[in-house]
C-alpha positions as CSV (number, residue, x, y, z in Angstrom):
1,X,-7.2,-28.4,19.0
2,X,-10.3,-26.4,18.6
3,X,-8.7,-23.0,19.3
4,X,-6.2,-23.7,16.4
5,X,-9.0,-24.7,14.1
6,X,-11.1,-21.5,15.1
7,X,-8.0,-19.6,14.5
8,X,-7.5,-20.8,10.9
9,X,-11.4,-20.4,10.2
10,X,-11.2,-17.0,11.5
11,X,-8.0,-15.9,9.6
12,X,-9.4,-17.3,6.4
13,X,-12.9,-14.9,7.0
14,X,-10.8,-11.9,7.4
15,X,-9.0,-12.8,4.0
16,X,-12.2,-13.7,2.1
17,X,-13.8,-10.2,3.2
18,X,-10.0,-8.4,2.3
19,X,-10.4,-9.8,-1.3
20,X,-14.0,-8.9,-1.5
21,X,-13.3,-5.2,-1.2
22,X,-10.4,-5.1,-3.4
23,X,-10.8,-2.8,-7.0
24,X,-8.9,-2.1,-9.9
25,X,-7.0,1.3,-9.8
26,X,-4.4,3.2,-11.6
27,X,-1.5,5.6,-10.3
28,X,-2.4,8.7,-10.9
29,X,0.9,10.3,-11.2
30,X,4.5,9.4,-10.5
31,X,3.9,8.3,-6.7
32,X,6.1,7.5,-3.3
33,X,4.7,4.3,-1.9
34,X,6.2,2.6,1.0
35,X,6.1,-1.1,2.7
36,X,4.0,0.0,5.5
37,X,1.7,2.9,6.4
38,X,4.1,3.8,9.3
39,X,6.9,3.6,6.7
40,X,4.6,5.7,4.4
41,X,3.5,8.6,7.4
42,X,7.7,8.8,8.2
43,X,8.6,9.4,4.5
44,X,5.6,11.9,3.9
45,X,6.5,13.7,6.8
46,X,10.4,14.0,5.9
47,X,9.0,15.1,2.2
48,X,6.8,17.9,4.1
49,X,10.2,18.9,5.8
50,X,12.3,18.8,2.6
51,X,14.5,16.2,3.9
52,X,15.2,14.5,0.5
53,X,18.4,12.5,1.9
54,X,16.5,10.7,4.6
55,X,13.9,9.8,1.9
56,X,16.4,8.4,-0.8
57,X,17.9,6.4,2.1
58,X,14.4,4.6,2.6
59,X,14.1,4.0,-0.8
60,X,17.3,2.9,-1.1
61,X,17.0,0.4,2.2
62,X,13.8,-1.0,0.2
63,X,11.4,1.0,2.0
64,X,9.7,3.1,-0.1
65,X,9.7,3.4,-4.0
66,X,9.0,5.9,-6.5
67,X,6.4,4.3,-8.8
68,X,5.9,5.6,-12.5
69,X,2.1,7.1,-13.6
70,X,-0.5,4.9,-14.6
71,X,0.5,1.7,-13.2
72,X,-2.5,-0.3,-12.8
73,X,-2.9,-1.6,-9.0
74,X,-5.2,-3.4,-6.8
75,X,-6.2,-2.0,-4.1
76,X,-6.8,-4.0,-1.3
77,X,-7.3,-2.3,1.8
78,X,-6.5,1.4,3.6
79,X,-6.9,3.8,6.5
80,X,-7.4,7.5,7.7
81,X,-6.4,8.7,4.0
82,X,-4.1,6.1,2.7
83,X,-4.5,3.2,0.6
84,X,-2.9,-0.3,0.6
85,X,-1.8,-1.7,-2.9
86,X,0.0,-4.0,-5.1
87,X,0.5,-3.2,-8.7
88,X,-1.0,-5.8,-11.0
89,X,1.0,-9.1,-11.4
90,X,3.3,-8.7,-8.4
91,X,2.7,-9.7,-4.6
92,X,4.6,-7.1,-2.7
93,X,2.3,-4.3,-1.0
94,X,2.4,-0.9,-0.9
95,X,1.1,1.8,1.0
96,X,0.7,5.6,-0.4
97,X,-2.0,8.3,-0.3
98,X,-5.3,7.4,-1.1
99,X,-5.8,10.5,-3.7
100,X,-2.8,9.3,-5.7
101,X,-4.9,6.2,-6.7
102,X,-7.3,6.7,-9.3
103,X,-10.4,3.6,-9.1
104,X,-10.8,2.2,-12.5
105,X,-14.7,0.9,-13.4
């Protein structure tokens, strides 16, 4: 029982600390975004090798999407050059390169 309470408290702390670092942003241009950092890394590698058909299949499978320019987003996390975000008003989280999201003031 005590272990479960401790886990719930830690999970709450993690959620609160994650929200404290969220900030508004906007997509810089039409961008590729994926549901996980691993999916994004794979799609980016496919684009570099010009395997457009494979990227298209990831989009059709719902693993990635093309998002339009100037979309308002909330940045919620990130790591090593990538950023985790969601489009304002949407609950789905996406990953893309940090350079494709411009911080709003």
